[in-house]
N, C-alpha and C positions, 0 to 999 in steps of 0.2 A: 426649538423651532427656528429661531433666528439663525442658528448654525446651519441647518439644512438649507434654508433659503440662500444664505451667503454662499455655501458650497455649490449650490445649483447655479446661481448667477455667475460664479467664478468659472465653473466648467463651461457654461454656454459662451462666455466671453472668450475663453481660451480656444474653443473650437472655432469660433468665428474668426479669430485672429489667424489661426493656422490656415483656414481656407482662403483668407485674404492674401496670405503670402503666396499660396499656390497660384492664385489668379494673377498677381503682379509678376510672378516669375514667368508664367506663360505668356503674358503680354510682352515682357522683355524679350523673350525668345522670338516671338512673332515679329517684333520691330527689328531685331537683329537680322532675321532672315530676309526681311524686306530690304534692309540696308545693304546686305550682301548682294542681292539681285540687282539693285540699282548700281552698285559699284562694278559688278560684272558687265552690265550693259554699257556703262560709261567707258570702261576699259575697251570693250569691243568697238565702240564708236571712235575711240582715240586711235585704235589700230586700223581703222578704215573698213571695218566689217559691218558698219551700221547701215 
């Protein structure tokens, strides 16, 4: 019985860690996209198109 409980807890922990990685990865992509837009706008203003 202890083995079943241990395996169940381990699998739940593994699934939660994998989903957390996807969340962090998505957030990183969103932040990178925002940074790219800010960089593009700054370059436009620098070129006098602002």
